[in-house]
C-alpha positions as CSV (number, residue, x, y, z in Angstrom):
1,M,37.4,1.8,1.3
2,A,33.5,1.0,0.8
3,H,31.8,3.3,-1.0
4,I,28.9,3.8,1.7
5,V,24.5,4.5,0.1
6,D,22.4,6.8,1.6
7,L,19.6,5.4,-0.4
8,G,19.0,2.3,-2.2
9,L,16.5,2.1,-3.9
10,A,15.3,-1.3,-5.2
11,W,13.0,-2.2,-8.3
12,E,11.7,-4.8,-11.0
13,W,8.7,-3.6,-12.7
14,A,8.9,-1.5,-16.0
15,Y,6.6,0.8,-15.0
16,D,8.4,2.0,-11.6
17,R,11.3,3.1,-13.8
18,D,10.3,7.3,-13.7
19,F,9.4,6.9,-10.3
20,I,12.7,5.4,-9.4
21,Y,14.8,7.8,-11.2
22,G,12.6,10.8,-10.0
23,L,13.6,10.1,-6.5
24,D,17.4,9.7,-7.5
25,K,17.4,12.9,-9.3
26,T,15.8,14.0,-6.4
27,C,19.1,12.4,-4.0
28,Q,21.2,14.4,-5.5
29,Q,19.6,17.9,-5.3
30,R,19.4,17.1,-1.6
31,K,23.1,15.7,-1.3
32,L,22.1,12.3,-0.6
33,K,24.3,9.3,-2.1
34,S,21.5,6.8,-3.9
35,Y,22.3,4.0,-5.4
36,I,19.8,2.4,-7.9
37,I,19.2,-1.5,-7.8
38,H,17.8,-3.1,-10.8
39,P,17.8,-7.3,-12.3
40,S,20.1,-6.5,-14.2
41,N,23.2,-5.2,-11.2
42,L,21.7,-7.3,-9.0
43,D,24.3,-10.0,-9.5
44,E,27.2,-7.0,-9.5
45,T,25.6,-5.8,-5.6
46,L,25.1,-8.5,-4.1
47,A,29.5,-8.9,-4.6
48,L,30.5,-5.8,-3.6
49,M,28.0,-6.2,0.1
50,A,29.0,-9.5,0.3
51,N,33.0,-8.0,0.1
52,G,32.9,-5.4,1.7
53,E,32.6,-2.8,-0.8
54,L,29.1,-1.4,-0.2
55,I,27.1,-0.3,2.2
56,I,23.9,0.9,2.1
57,K,22.2,2.6,5.2
58,A,18.1,2.6,4.2
59,L,16.4,0.4,1.4
60,L,12.9,1.6,-0.6
61,D,12.3,-2.1,-1.0
62,R,10.5,-2.6,-5.0
63,A,11.2,-5.7,-5.9
64,S,11.6,-8.3,-3.7
65,D,7.3,-9.6,-3.7
66,A,8.6,-10.7,-7.4
67,I,12.1,-11.4,-7.0
68,P,13.1,-13.0,-4.1
69,R,17.2,-12.9,-5.1
70,F,16.0,-9.6,-3.4
71,Y,16.1,-10.8,0.1
72,D,19.9,-11.5,0.0
73,L,20.6,-7.9,-0.5
74,I,18.3,-7.1,2.8
75,H,19.9,-9.8,4.3
76,L,23.8,-8.2,3.2
77,A,22.7,-4.5,4.0
78,R,21.5,-5.7,7.9
79,K,24.8,-6.5,8.8
80,G,25.3,-3.2,9.2
81,S,22.9,-0.1,10.7
82,F,20.0,-0.2,8.2
83,W,16.3,0.8,7.9
84,M,14.1,0.4,5.0
85,I,10.8,2.7,4.2
86,N,8.1,0.0,5.2
87,E,10.3,-2.7,7.3
88,L,9.5,-5.9,5.7
89,A,8.9,-7.2,9.3
90,L,5.6,-5.3,9.6
91,L,4.3,-5.7,6.4
92,P,2.8,-9.8,6.4
93,R,0.3,-7.9,9.2
94,A,-0.7,-4.4,7.6
95,V,-1.0,-6.7,4.5
96,D,-3.5,-9.6,5.5
97,K,-7.2,-7.8,5.9
98,A,-8.6,-10.5,8.3
99,T,-6.6,-9.1,10.8
100,M,-6.8,-5.2,9.6
101,H,-10.4,-5.6,9.7
102,L,-10.3,-6.6,13.2
103,E,-7.4,-4.1,14.4
104,F,-9.6,-1.4,12.9
105,L,-12.2,-2.7,14.4
106,S,-11.3,-2.5,17.8
107,A,-9.6,1.4,16.9
108,G,-12.9,2.4,16.5
109,I,-12.7,2.6,12.4
110,D,-15.6,2.2,10.7
111,V,-15.5,-1.2,8.0
112,P,-18.0,-3.1,5.7
113,Y,-19.7,-6.0,7.3
114,T,-17.7,-8.6,7.0
115,I,-17.4,-12.4,7.4
116,I,-13.8,-13.8,8.2
117,L,-14.0,-17.4,6.6
118,S,-10.6,-20.1,7.7
119,P,-8.7,-21.4,4.9
120,W,-10.2,-24.0,3.0
121,Q,-6.5,-26.3,3.5
122,K,-7.1,-25.6,7.3
123,S,-11.1,-26.5,7.6
124,Q,-14.3,-26.7,4.5
125,R,-16.4,-25.5,6.7
126,A,-17.7,-22.6,7.1
127,D,-20.0,-20.4,9.4
128,L,-22.3,-18.8,7.0
129,S,-25.5,-18.4,9.3
130,E,-24.7,-14.3,8.7
131,I,-24.9,-14.5,5.3
132,K,-27.8,-12.4,4.9
133,K,-26.5,-9.9,6.4
134,L,-24.2,-9.6,3.7
135,G,-26.6,-8.1,1.5
136,N,-26.9,-9.4,-2.4
137,P,-24.2,-9.0,-4.4
138,F,-21.4,-9.3,-1.8
139,I,-17.9,-9.4,-2.3
140,I,-15.1,-12.1,-1.8
141,K,-11.5,-11.8,-1.4
142,P,-7.9,-13.4,-0.2
143,A,-6.9,-11.6,3.1
144,C,-3.4,-11.4,1.9
145,G,-4.2,-10.8,-2.2
146,G,-3.3,-8.3,-4.1
147,G,-4.1,-6.2,-7.6
148,G,-7.7,-7.6,-7.4
149,V,-6.1,-11.1,-7.8
150,G,-9.1,-13.7,-6.3
151,V,-11.3,-11.5,-6.2
152,V,-15.2,-11.9,-6.9
153,K,-16.9,-7.9,-6.5
154,N,-20.4,-9.3,-7.6
155,A,-20.9,-12.6,-5.8
156,R,-24.5,-13.7,-5.0
157,N,-24.4,-17.6,-3.8
158,I,-22.3,-20.1,-1.4
159,N,-21.4,-21.9,-4.7
160,Q,-19.1,-19.2,-5.4
161,I,-17.9,-18.8,-2.2
162,I,-16.8,-22.3,-2.1
163,N,-14.8,-21.9,-5.3
164,A,-13.3,-18.9,-4.2
165,R,-12.1,-20.7,-1.0
166,M,-10.8,-23.4,-3.2
167,E,-8.6,-21.6,-6.0
168,I,-6.8,-20.0,-3.5
169,S,-6.9,-23.0,-0.5
170,H,-4.2,-21.4,1.8
171,D,-5.9,-18.1,2.6
172,K,-8.4,-16.7,4.5
173,H,-11.3,-15.3,3.0
174,L,-13.2,-12.0,3.7
175,L,-17.0,-11.8,3.1
176,Q,-18.2,-8.1,2.9
177,E,-21.2,-5.9,2.3
178,K,-21.0,-4.0,-0.8
179,I,-20.7,-0.5,-0.2
180,T,-22.4,2.3,-2.2
181,P,-21.0,5.7,-1.7
182,V,-22.8,8.9,-2.5
183,V,-22.4,11.0,-5.2
184,L,-20.9,15.0,-4.6
185,G,-20.9,18.0,-7.0
186,K,-21.4,17.0,-10.4
187,G,-21.7,13.4,-10.3
188,K,-18.3,13.0,-8.9
189,K,-19.0,9.2,-6.4
190,A,-17.3,9.8,-3.0
191,W,-14.5,7.4,-2.8
192,F,-10.9,7.7,-2.5
193,R,-7.9,6.8,-2.5
194,V,-5.5,7.8,-0.3
195,L,-1.9,8.0,-0.2
196,Y,-0.4,8.5,3.6
197,V,4.4,9.0,3.3
198,A,5.4,9.8,6.3
199,G,3.3,11.2,8.5
200,N,1.7,12.8,5.6
201,A,-1.9,11.7,3.5
202,I,-2.4,12.9,0.5
203,P,-6.5,12.1,-0.7
204,C,-7.4,11.7,-3.9
205,W,-10.8,11.2,-5.8
206,W,-10.7,8.2,-7.2
207,D,-13.2,5.3,-9.2
208,D,-13.2,1.5,-8.3
209,E,-14.4,0.7,-11.6
210,T,-13.0,2.7,-13.5
211,H,-9.4,2.6,-11.6
212,I,-9.0,6.6,-12.5
213,Y,-7.4,9.2,-9.8
214,D,-8.0,13.0,-9.8
215,E,-6.7,15.7,-7.7
216,L,-8.5,16.2,-4.7
217,K,-7.7,19.8,-4.1
218,P,-8.3,21.6,-0.7
219,K,-10.9,23.7,-1.6
220,D,-13.1,20.6,-2.6
221,V,-12.5,18.8,1.3
222,K,-13.9,22.3,2.9
223,K,-16.3,22.1,0.4
224,Y,-17.2,18.6,1.0
225,N,-16.3,18.3,4.3
226,L,-13.4,15.5,4.0
227,S,-11.0,16.1,6.3
228,K,-12.1,13.1,8.4
229,L,-10.1,11.0,5.2
230,E,-6.9,12.1,6.6
231,D,-7.3,11.6,10.0
232,I,-8.4,8.2,9.1
233,A,-5.2,7.0,7.2
234,K,-2.9,8.6,10.1
235,K,-5.1,6.3,12.2
236,I,-4.6,3.5,9.8
237,A,-0.7,4.3,10.0
238,E,-0.8,3.9,13.7
239,I,-2.2,0.8,13.5
240,C,-0.2,-0.6,10.4
241,K,2.8,1.3,11.0
242,L,3.9,1.5,7.7
243,D,5.7,4.3,6.5
244,F,3.9,4.3,2.7
245,F,1.1,2.8,2.0
246,S,-2.0,3.5,0.1
247,T,-6.0,2.9,1.2
248,E,-9.6,3.6,-0.4
249,I,-12.6,5.3,1.5
250,A,-15.4,5.5,0.5
251,L,-18.2,8.1,2.1
252,T,-21.9,6.7,2.1
253,G,-25.3,8.1,2.4
254,G,-24.9,7.3,6.2
255,G,-22.7,10.3,6.3
256,K,-20.1,7.5,7.4
257,F,-16.3,7.1,6.1
258,I,-15.6,3.6,5.1
259,V,-12.6,1.6,4.9
260,V,-12.9,-0.1,1.9
261,D,-9.5,-2.1,1.2
262,Y,-7.0,-1.4,4.2
263,V,-3.6,-1.6,3.2
264,N,-1.8,-1.9,-0.2
265,D,1.8,-1.5,0.6
266,M,3.4,-1.4,-2.3
267,C,1.5,1.8,-4.5
268,D,1.8,2.1,-8.2
269,M,3.3,5.4,-8.9
270,R,2.3,5.6,-12.7
271,R,2.1,9.7,-13.8
272,K,-1.4,10.1,-15.0
273,S,0.3,12.5,-17.5
274,Q,1.7,8.9,-18.9
275,H,-1.3,6.4,-18.0
276,Y,-4.6,7.1,-17.8
277,D,-5.7,5.0,-14.7
278,G,-1.8,6.9,-13.5
279,V,-1.3,8.9,-10.2
280,P,-2.1,12.7,-11.0
281,D,1.4,14.1,-11.6
282,N,1.1,16.5,-8.8
283,V,0.9,14.0,-6.5
284,V,3.8,11.5,-7.9
285,D,6.2,15.1,-7.1
286,E,4.3,14.9,-3.5
287,I,5.0,11.7,-2.6
288,T,8.6,12.0,-4.3
289,M,9.9,14.8,-2.3
290,K,8.1,13.7,1.1
291,L,10.0,10.2,0.3
292,I,13.1,12.1,0.3
293,S,12.7,14.0,3.2
294,Y,12.0,11.5,5.3
295,A,14.5,9.5,4.2
296,E,17.1,12.7,4.6
297,A,15.7,13.3,8.1
298,R,16.4,9.3,8.8
299,L,19.9,9.3,8.7
300,N,21.0,13.3,9.6
301,G,19.2,11.0,13.4
302,Q,21.6,8.3,12.1
303,K,24.4,10.9,12.1
304,D,22.6,12.9,15.6
305,K,23.3,9.5,17.7
306,T,26.7,8.5,16.5
């Protein structure tokens, strides 16, 4: 008889260990059957699934982006009733900054003034007639990059644009005006990272230069009138259709909430108690509970349909 698992937890990054095992522990407390999949047991897991001895109903995938063999696991799992937290097919569109930029504009979400350039491989020519509107310095970023790879934060000339396009020649590039946030209270930069998980938006203070998080207390949301952060994140979720992601939003002197980094699907869940630039522990705990509650609700919905 096959061993049926409610939620598979796939991971490969060493710093994900605490987050994954925290999810596993919460599953046990909620009477959900979880199964941790790591490169060390991937071959064994694939063999069990191929032989019909293991069935995974749902999966949180934090590995296939780095280790393509995890796609084999997803392929085998799809032979049965199966779903993913962040459906794989949605990711190419969601993480494409050029696509999201245009979608956000259409939805009335404020974004930086941006010039989108086609990939260098497609066309070496670029229309830079409006480049002065970016101001100086400006930002250059690849459309589908992550982790700051290929980003030029203080670009000042056309040669830097050419070099950036040549370096990552297969991707589109965005040229964006540099956003300066206001300062709130006692020197607190109004730059935020909002974590979205299954219908819930959790905004945090975040510094774009130091990458330091701080909890954003409800009293601060009220004091500085920041409730729009949650509204914007939920609007982004409607557009990108992901279950779990983060976005960056800055409040400017004009009173506008500008989305400065659009959709990051692989949220870094290191704890602040262990890493200076980690996510506040309370926020990690809240995300853990909400992810498992979401999985539980969807799994129960599947049972109701059978």
